[in-house]
TORKOL-4160 file (C-alpha; in steps of 0.2 Angstrom, whole numbers, padded with zeros to 4 digits, m for minus):
342
<pt num="1" X="0337" Y="0474" Z="0305"/>
<pt num="2" X="0348" Y="0466" Z="0292"/>
<pt num="3" X="0362" Y="0472" Z="0282"/>
<pt num="4" X="0374" Y="0464" Z="0270"/>
<pt num="5" X="0392" Y="0464" Z="0277"/>
<pt num="6" X="0405" Y="0465" Z="0263"/>
<pt num="7" X="0417" Y="0450" Z="0263"/>
<pt num="8" X="0435" Y="0452" Z="0262"/>
<pt num="9" X="0441" Y="0453" Z="0245"/>
<pt num="10" X="0457" Y="0443" Z="0240"/>
<pt num="11" X="0472" Y="0453" Z="0232"/>
<pt num="12" X="0486" Y="0447" Z="0221"/>
<pt num="13" X="0503" Y="0448" Z="0229"/>
<pt num="14" X="0520" Y="0440" Z="0226"/>
<pt num="15" X="0523" Y="0426" Z="0237"/>
<pt num="16" X="0540" Y="0428" Z="0246"/>
<pt num="17" X="0554" Y="0417" Z="0239"/>
<pt num="18" X="0544" Y="0411" Z="0224"/>
<pt num="19" X="0543" Y="0425" Z="0212"/>
<pt num="20" X="0525" Y="0420" Z="0208"/>
<pt num="21" X="0509" Y="0429" Z="0211"/>
<pt num="22" X="0496" Y="0421" Z="0222"/>
<pt num="23" X="0479" Y="0427" Z="0230"/>
<pt num="24" X="0482" Y="0432" Z="0248"/>
<pt num="25" X="0467" Y="0438" Z="0257"/>
<pt num="26" X="0469" Y="0456" Z="0264"/>
<pt num="27" X="0458" Y="0463" Z="0278"/>
<pt num="28" X="0445" Y="0475" Z="0273"/>
<pt num="29" X="0443" Y="0490" Z="0284"/>
<pt num="30" X="0425" Y="0495" Z="0289"/>
<pt num="31" X="0417" Y="0507" Z="0300"/>
<pt num="32" X="0402" Y="0504" Z="0312"/>
<pt num="33" X="0384" Y="0510" Z="0314"/>
<pt num="34" X="0371" Y="0509" Z="0328"/>
<pt num="35" X="0357" Y="0497" Z="0324"/>
<pt num="36" X="0348" Y="0497" Z="0340"/>
<pt num="37" X="0346" Y="0505" Z="0357"/>
<pt num="38" X="0339" Y="0498" Z="0374"/>
<pt num="39" X="0338" Y="0503" Z="0392"/>
<pt num="40" X="0333" Y="0498" Z="0410"/>
<pt num="41" X="0326" Y="0509" Z="0424"/>
<pt num="42" X="0321" Y="0503" Z="0442"/>
<pt num="43" X="0303" Y="0504" Z="0446"/>
<pt num="44" X="0305" Y="0514" Z="0462"/>
<pt num="45" X="0303" Y="0533" Z="0459"/>
<pt num="46" X="0311" Y="0545" Z="0471"/>
<pt num="47" X="0303" Y="0562" Z="0470"/>
<pt num="48" X="0309" Y="0579" Z="0476"/>
<pt num="49" X="0295" Y="0578" Z="0489"/>
<pt num="50" X="0301" Y="0561" Z="0495"/>
<pt num="51" X="0318" Y="0569" Z="0498"/>
<pt num="52" X="0311" Y="0582" Z="0508"/>
<pt num="53" X="0308" Y="0569" Z="0522"/>
<pt num="54" X="0325" Y="0562" Z="0520"/>
<pt num="55" X="0337" Y="0578" Z="0520"/>
<pt num="56" X="0335" Y="0597" Z="0523"/>
<pt num="57" X="0329" Y="0602" Z="0505"/>
<pt num="58" X="0313" Y="0605" Z="0495"/>
<pt num="59" X="0306" Y="0603" Z="0478"/>
<pt num="60" X="0308" Y="0621" Z="0473"/>
<pt num="61" X="0327" Y="0622" Z="0479"/>
<pt num="62" X="0331" Y="0606" Z="0469"/>
<pt num="63" X="0322" Y="0611" Z="0453"/>
<pt num="64" X="0330" Y="0628" Z="0453"/>
<pt num="65" X="0348" Y="0621" Z="0455"/>
<pt num="66" X="0346" Y="0605" Z="0445"/>
<pt num="67" X="0330" Y="0604" Z="0435"/>
<pt num="68" X="0327" Y="0587" Z="0442"/>
<pt num="69" X="0309" Y="0582" Z="0447"/>
<pt num="70" X="0312" Y="0564" Z="0451"/>
<pt num="71" X="0324" Y="0550" Z="0449"/>
<pt num="72" X="0324" Y="0530" Z="0449"/>
<pt num="73" X="0332" Y="0521" Z="0463"/>
<pt num="74" X="0337" Y="0502" Z="0462"/>
<pt num="75" X="0332" Y="0489" Z="0474"/>
<pt num="76" X="0344" Y="0476" Z="0482"/>
<pt num="77" X="0341" Y="0464" Z="0468"/>
<pt num="78" X="0344" Y="0477" Z="0455"/>
<pt num="79" X="0363" Y="0476" Z="0453"/>
<pt num="80" X="0374" Y="0484" Z="0440"/>
<pt num="81" X="0376" Y="0467" Z="0430"/>
<pt num="82" X="0357" Y="0464" Z="0431"/>
<pt num="83" X="0353" Y="0481" Z="0425"/>
<pt num="84" X="0366" Y="0480" Z="0411"/>
<pt num="85" X="0359" Y="0463" Z="0406"/>
<pt num="86" X="0342" Y="0470" Z="0405"/>
<pt num="87" X="0347" Y="0485" Z="0395"/>
<pt num="88" X="0357" Y="0474" Z="0383"/>
<pt num="89" X="0343" Y="0462" Z="0380"/>
<pt num="90" X="0332" Y="0477" Z="0376"/>
<pt num="91" X="0344" Y="0484" Z="0364"/>
<pt num="92" X="0346" Y="0467" Z="0355"/>
<pt num="93" X="0327" Y="0465" Z="0353"/>
<pt num="94" X="0327" Y="0483" Z="0347"/>
<pt num="95" X="0340" Y="0479" Z="0334"/>
<pt num="96" X="0333" Y="0462" Z="0329"/>
<pt num="97" X="0349" Y="0454" Z="0333"/>
<pt num="98" X="0352" Y="0438" Z="0343"/>
<pt num="99" X="0365" Y="0437" Z="0357"/>
<pt num="100" X="0374" Y="0424" Z="0347"/>
<pt num="101" X="0379" Y="0437" Z="0335"/>
<pt num="102" X="0389" Y="0447" Z="0348"/>
<pt num="103" X="0408" Y="0446" Z="0348"/>
<pt num="104" X="0412" Y="0461" Z="0359"/>
<pt num="105" X="0404" Y="0468" Z="0375"/>
<pt num="106" X="0410" Y="0484" Z="0383"/>
<pt num="107" X="0403" Y="0490" Z="0399"/>
<pt num="108" X="0406" Y="0507" Z="0406"/>
<pt num="109" X="0403" Y="0508" Z="0425"/>
<pt num="110" X="0411" Y="0516" Z="0441"/>
<pt num="111" X="0399" Y="0508" Z="0453"/>
<pt num="112" X="0400" Y="0489" Z="0451"/>
<pt num="113" X="0403" Y="0481" Z="0468"/>
<pt num="114" X="0411" Y="0466" Z="0460"/>
<pt num="115" X="0429" Y="0466" Z="0454"/>
<pt num="116" X="0430" Y="0449" Z="0446"/>
<pt num="117" X="0422" Y="0443" Z="0435"/>
<pt num="118" X="0418" Y="0460" Z="0427"/>
<pt num="119" X="0401" Y="0466" Z="0423"/>
<pt num="120" X="0403" Y="0462" Z="0405"/>
<pt num="121" X="0407" Y="0444" Z="0409"/>
<pt num="122" X="0392" Y="0443" Z="0419"/>
<pt num="123" X="0382" Y="0450" Z="0405"/>
<pt num="124" X="0389" Y="0438" Z="0393"/>
<pt num="125" X="0384" Y="0423" Z="0404"/>
<pt num="126" X="0367" Y="0430" Z="0407"/>
<pt num="127" X="0364" Y="0433" Z="0388"/>
<pt num="128" X="0372" Y="0417" Z="0383"/>
<pt num="129" X="0384" Y="0425" Z="0370"/>
<pt num="130" X="0397" Y="0413" Z="0364"/>
<pt num="131" X="0415" Y="0418" Z="0369"/>
<pt num="132" X="0414" Y="0437" Z="0366"/>
<pt num="133" X="0428" Y="0449" Z="0371"/>
<pt num="134" X="0421" Y="0456" Z="0387"/>
<pt num="135" X="0428" Y="0471" Z="0396"/>
<pt num="136" X="0423" Y="0484" Z="0408"/>
<pt num="137" X="0430" Y="0502" Z="0408"/>
<pt num="138" X="0429" Y="0515" Z="0422"/>
<pt num="139" X="0429" Y="0533" Z="0416"/>
<pt num="140" X="0415" Y="0538" Z="0427"/>
<pt num="141" X="0402" Y="0550" Z="0419"/>
<pt num="142" X="0411" Y="0550" Z="0402"/>
<pt num="143" X="0413" Y="0531" Z="0402"/>
<pt num="144" X="0400" Y="0527" Z="0389"/>
<pt num="145" X="0407" Y="0538" Z="0375"/>
<pt num="146" X="0424" Y="0531" Z="0379"/>
<pt num="147" X="0416" Y="0513" Z="0378"/>
<pt num="148" X="0407" Y="0518" Z="0361"/>
<pt num="149" X="0424" Y="0524" Z="0354"/>
<pt num="150" X="0433" Y="0508" Z="0359"/>
<pt num="151" X="0420" Y="0497" Z="0351"/>
<pt num="152" X="0420" Y="0507" Z="0335"/>
<pt num="153" X="0439" Y="0506" Z="0334"/>
<pt num="154" X="0438" Y="0487" Z="0337"/>
<pt num="155" X="0426" Y="0485" Z="0323"/>
<pt num="156" X="0436" Y="0497" Z="0311"/>
<pt num="157" X="0452" Y="0486" Z="0315"/>
<pt num="158" X="0442" Y="0470" Z="0310"/>
<pt num="159" X="0443" Y="0462" Z="0327"/>
<pt num="160" X="0424" Y="0463" Z="0330"/>
<pt num="161" X="0409" Y="0463" Z="0320"/>
<pt num="162" X="0394" Y="0466" Z="0332"/>
<pt num="163" X="0396" Y="0474" Z="0348"/>
<pt num="164" X="0386" Y="0478" Z="0364"/>
<pt num="165" X="0391" Y="0494" Z="0372"/>
<pt num="166" X="0383" Y="0496" Z="0389"/>
<pt num="167" X="0383" Y="0508" Z="0403"/>
<pt num="168" X="0376" Y="0503" Z="0420"/>
<pt num="169" X="0376" Y="0513" Z="0436"/>
<pt num="170" X="0370" Y="0511" Z="0454"/>
<pt num="171" X="0375" Y="0527" Z="0461"/>
<pt num="172" X="0362" Y="0525" Z="0475"/>
<pt num="173" X="0374" Y="0512" Z="0483"/>
<pt num="174" X="0388" Y="0525" Z="0484"/>
<pt num="175" X="0378" Y="0540" Z="0490"/>
<pt num="176" X="0378" Y="0549" Z="0506"/>
<pt num="177" X="0360" Y="0552" Z="0509"/>
<pt num="178" X="0363" Y="0565" Z="0522"/>
<pt num="179" X="0372" Y="0576" Z="0510"/>
<pt num="180" X="0359" Y="0587" Z="0501"/>
<pt num="181" X="0372" Y="0593" Z="0488"/>
<pt num="182" X="0374" Y="0576" Z="0480"/>
<pt num="183" X="0359" Y="0565" Z="0485"/>
<pt num="184" X="0347" Y="0576" Z="0476"/>
<pt num="185" X="0357" Y="0572" Z="0459"/>
<pt num="186" X="0360" Y="0554" Z="0459"/>
<pt num="187" X="0350" Y="0540" Z="0451"/>
<pt num="188" X="0351" Y="0522" Z="0444"/>
<pt num="189" X="0349" Y="0514" Z="0428"/>
<pt num="190" X="0357" Y="0507" Z="0412"/>
<pt num="191" X="0357" Y="0510" Z="0393"/>
<pt num="192" X="0364" Y="0500" Z="0379"/>
<pt num="193" X="0368" Y="0502" Z="0360"/>
<pt num="194" X="0371" Y="0488" Z="0347"/>
<pt num="195" X="0385" Y="0492" Z="0335"/>
<pt num="196" X="0388" Y="0482" Z="0319"/>
<pt num="197" X="0401" Y="0483" Z="0306"/>
<pt num="198" X="0396" Y="0493" Z="0291"/>
<pt num="199" X="0403" Y="0499" Z="0274"/>
<pt num="200" X="0394" Y="0515" Z="0278"/>
<pt num="201" X="0403" Y="0521" Z="0294"/>
<pt num="202" X="0391" Y="0531" Z="0305"/>
<pt num="203" X="0402" Y="0535" Z="0320"/>
<pt num="204" X="0415" Y="0548" Z="0320"/>
<pt num="205" X="0433" Y="0548" Z="0327"/>
<pt num="206" X="0432" Y="0552" Z="0346"/>
<pt num="207" X="0439" Y="0568" Z="0354"/>
<pt num="208" X="0444" Y="0564" Z="0372"/>
<pt num="209" X="0456" Y="0569" Z="0386"/>
<pt num="210" X="0457" Y="0573" Z="0404"/>
<pt num="211" X="0459" Y="0589" Z="0415"/>
<pt num="212" X="0473" Y="0583" Z="0428"/>
<pt num="213" X="0470" Y="0599" Z="0439"/>
<pt num="214" X="0453" Y="0593" Z="0442"/>
<pt num="215" X="0456" Y="0575" Z="0446"/>
<pt num="216" X="0450" Y="0576" Z="0463"/>
<pt num="217" X="0434" Y="0586" Z="0459"/>
<pt num="218" X="0423" Y="0571" Z="0458"/>
<pt num="219" X="0428" Y="0556" Z="0469"/>
<pt num="220" X="0422" Y="0539" Z="0476"/>
<pt num="221" X="0436" Y="0533" Z="0487"/>
<pt num="222" X="0441" Y="0526" Z="0504"/>
<pt num="223" X="0437" Y="0527" Z="0518"/>
<pt num="224" X="0419" Y="0531" Z="0515"/>
<pt num="225" X="0418" Y="0525" Z="0497"/>
<pt num="226" X="0404" Y="0538" Z="0494"/>
<pt num="227" X="0401" Y="0550" Z="0479"/>
<pt num="228" X="0409" Y="0567" Z="0483"/>
<pt num="229" X="0411" Y="0581" Z="0471"/>
<pt num="230" X="0416" Y="0599" Z="0471"/>
<pt num="231" X="0401" Y="0606" Z="0463"/>
<pt num="232" X="0407" Y="0623" Z="0460"/>
<pt num="233" X="0423" Y="0617" Z="0451"/>
<pt num="234" X="0413" Y="0605" Z="0440"/>
<pt num="235" X="0400" Y="0618" Z="0436"/>
<pt num="236" X="0413" Y="0631" Z="0432"/>
<pt num="237" X="0422" Y="0620" Z="0420"/>
<pt num="238" X="0406" Y="0614" Z="0412"/>
<pt num="239" X="0400" Y="0632" Z="0408"/>
<pt num="240" X="0417" Y="0639" Z="0403"/>
<pt num="241" X="0426" Y="0624" Z="0395"/>
<pt num="242" X="0414" Y="0611" Z="0389"/>
<pt num="243" X="0408" Y="0620" Z="0374"/>
<pt num="244" X="0425" Y="0622" Z="0367"/>
<pt num="245" X="0429" Y="0604" Z="0368"/>
<pt num="246" X="0412" Y="0599" Z="0361"/>
<pt num="247" X="0414" Y="0611" Z="0346"/>
<pt num="248" X="0431" Y="0603" Z="0343"/>
<pt num="249" X="0423" Y="0586" Z="0343"/>
<pt num="250" X="0411" Y="0591" Z="0329"/>
<pt num="251" X="0425" Y="0599" Z="0319"/>
<pt num="252" X="0436" Y="0583" Z="0321"/>
<pt num="253" X="0422" Y="0573" Z="0316"/>
<pt num="254" X="0421" Y="0582" Z="0299"/>
<pt num="255" X="0404" Y="0591" Z="0303"/>
<pt num="256" X="0398" Y="0608" Z="0306"/>
<pt num="257" X="0386" Y="0611" Z="0320"/>
<pt num="258" X="0372" Y="0616" Z="0309"/>
<pt num="259" X="0373" Y="0598" Z="0301"/>
<pt num="260" X="0368" Y="0590" Z="0318"/>
<pt num="261" X="0351" Y="0584" Z="0323"/>
<pt num="262" X="0355" Y="0589" Z="0341"/>
<pt num="263" X="0364" Y="0585" Z="0357"/>
<pt num="264" X="0366" Y="0571" Z="0369"/>
<pt num="265" X="0376" Y="0578" Z="0383"/>
<pt num="266" X="0380" Y="0570" Z="0400"/>
<pt num="267" X="0364" Y="0572" Z="0410"/>
<pt num="268" X="0372" Y="0580" Z="0425"/>
<pt num="269" X="0361" Y="0595" Z="0428"/>
<pt num="270" X="0349" Y="0605" Z="0417"/>
<pt num="271" X="0359" Y="0621" Z="0422"/>
<pt num="272" X="0373" Y="0614" Z="0412"/>
<pt num="273" X="0364" Y="0605" Z="0398"/>
<pt num="274" X="0354" Y="0620" Z="0392"/>
<pt num="275" X="0368" Y="0633" Z="0392"/>
<pt num="276" X="0379" Y="0621" Z="0383"/>
<pt num="277" X="0366" Y="0619" Z="0369"/>
<pt num="278" X="0365" Y="0638" Z="0368"/>
<pt num="279" X="0383" Y="0640" Z="0367"/>
<pt num="280" X="0384" Y="0627" Z="0353"/>
<pt num="281" X="0370" Y="0635" Z="0344"/>
<pt num="282" X="0360" Y="0619" Z="0346"/>
<pt num="283" X="0346" Y="0625" Z="0357"/>
<pt num="284" X="0333" Y="0624" Z="0343"/>
<pt num="285" X="0338" Y="0607" Z="0339"/>
<pt num="286" X="0334" Y="0591" Z="0348"/>
<pt num="287" X="0342" Y="0592" Z="0365"/>
<pt num="288" X="0341" Y="0577" Z="0377"/>
<pt num="289" X="0335" Y="0583" Z="0395"/>
<pt num="290" X="0331" Y="0566" Z="0402"/>
<pt num="291" X="0339" Y="0572" Z="0418"/>
<pt num="292" X="0322" Y="0580" Z="0423"/>
<pt num="293" X="0314" Y="0563" Z="0426"/>
<pt num="294" X="0329" Y="0551" Z="0427"/>
<pt num="295" X="0341" Y="0561" Z="0437"/>
<pt num="296" X="0360" Y="0559" Z="0435"/>
<pt num="297" X="0365" Y="0541" Z="0431"/>
<pt num="298" X="0383" Y="0545" Z="0427"/>
<pt num="299" X="0390" Y="0534" Z="0413"/>
<pt num="300" X="0372" Y="0528" Z="0409"/>
<pt num="301" X="0364" Y="0545" Z="0406"/>
<pt num="302" X="0368" Y="0547" Z="0388"/>
<pt num="303" X="0363" Y="0529" Z="0382"/>
<pt num="304" X="0348" Y="0529" Z="0393"/>
<pt num="305" X="0342" Y="0546" Z="0386"/>
<pt num="306" X="0346" Y="0540" Z="0368"/>
<pt num="307" X="0337" Y="0523" Z="0370"/>
<pt num="308" X="0321" Y="0531" Z="0378"/>
<pt num="309" X="0320" Y="0544" Z="0364"/>
<pt num="310" X="0324" Y="0532" Z="0350"/>
<pt num="311" X="0311" Y="0519" Z="0356"/>
<pt num="312" X="0298" Y="0533" Z="0358"/>
<pt num="313" X="0300" Y="0538" Z="0340"/>
<pt num="314" X="0307" Y="0555" Z="0345"/>
<pt num="315" X="0323" Y="0554" Z="0335"/>
<pt num="316" X="0324" Y="0555" Z="0316"/>
<pt num="317" X="0333" Y="0540" Z="0308"/>
<pt num="318" X="0351" Y="0541" Z="0301"/>
<pt num="319" X="0354" Y="0558" Z="0308"/>
<pt num="320" X="0370" Y="0564" Z="0316"/>
<pt num="321" X="0370" Y="0569" Z="0334"/>
<pt num="322" X="0384" Y="0575" Z="0345"/>
<pt num="323" X="0387" Y="0564" Z="0360"/>
<pt num="324" X="0398" Y="0573" Z="0373"/>
<pt num="325" X="0401" Y="0569" Z="0391"/>
<pt num="326" X="0413" Y="0574" Z="0406"/>
<pt num="327" X="0415" Y="0570" Z="0424"/>
<pt num="328" X="0426" Y="0560" Z="0437"/>
<pt num="329" X="0444" Y="0558" Z="0432"/>
<pt num="330" X="0442" Y="0573" Z="0427"/>
<pt num="331" X="0439" Y="0566" Z="0409"/>
<pt num="332" X="0429" Y="0571" Z="0394"/>
<pt num="333" X="0424" Y="0562" Z="0378"/>
<pt num="334" X="0414" Y="0567" Z="0362"/>
<pt num="335" X="0410" Y="0560" Z="0345"/>
<pt num="336" X="0396" Y="0562" Z="0332"/>
<pt num="337" X="0385" Y="0546" Z="0329"/>
<pt num="338" X="0371" Y="0543" Z="0318"/>
<pt num="339" X="0354" Y="0537" Z="0324"/>
<pt num="340" X="0350" Y="0519" Z="0317"/>
<pt num="341" X="0344" Y="0518" Z="0299"/>
<pt num="342" X="0326" Y="0512" Z="0296"/>
């Protein structure tokens, strides 16, 4: 894809101390738009029937409580940076953009086993991007929406022109495979979007925050460093509070719910996704339910679902969708983003 990016226009201002006018370049404010989407999933499929031989559970029990049929599990060589790089390259190819054009990389992850260099730095080296800003953020399941907002704001401020926004998670590495309440949920994978500066902003302001009373509802901490959650607390919040924040997101974005093409919510559980869509009046629109075959991939779940559906031709072009996520922290974030133009 190609698009003309307006150059900064000079303005005439008085030069201090001279009393004369001169042309002084002034920064032009821009918005951003999504121009491509990509993803990566491990080859190994772990079905519900496979889990029956690992922990006390069964296919019917899992489907009734989560809607999940199968999930993808990474191998030893499929690290968080490796999956992030693969998703990023797929997104660049989808956008028709080279790595040389990227000047900002933001990666959302809560499962990287490497503190330094960060995952974004590894992605930059792997892709060969020339001296981009490269940062990781950890906001668990809502991390991708946070990352998308950060990249959009950087582009608006004029400090970036083309950004890779990536989420990559290897939850299998922090899973207690003897705990049937959590091991049935988790999965691995990565998703990425390419953003570019545009004179037609297609990403809305973000609505985000935390619920401090639920900080310990989802944790990965010593001494076990395994994923643990209070499923009842999370489910209660999702059913009773999420719709209000999601609706506020749409209002803050300057849209009405009926304007939207559909919903991309965090792919936590089908018993959360479907009620949320109904509460918002979006059940008859396009609602991502990738959790059924991909499982819960934390921060990666929204871009993974988005990229798969975009590449499969299942999403209309230049159409606003609500992206809303919540989870560990206990943090939430939402915004309205248009699909790429064709």
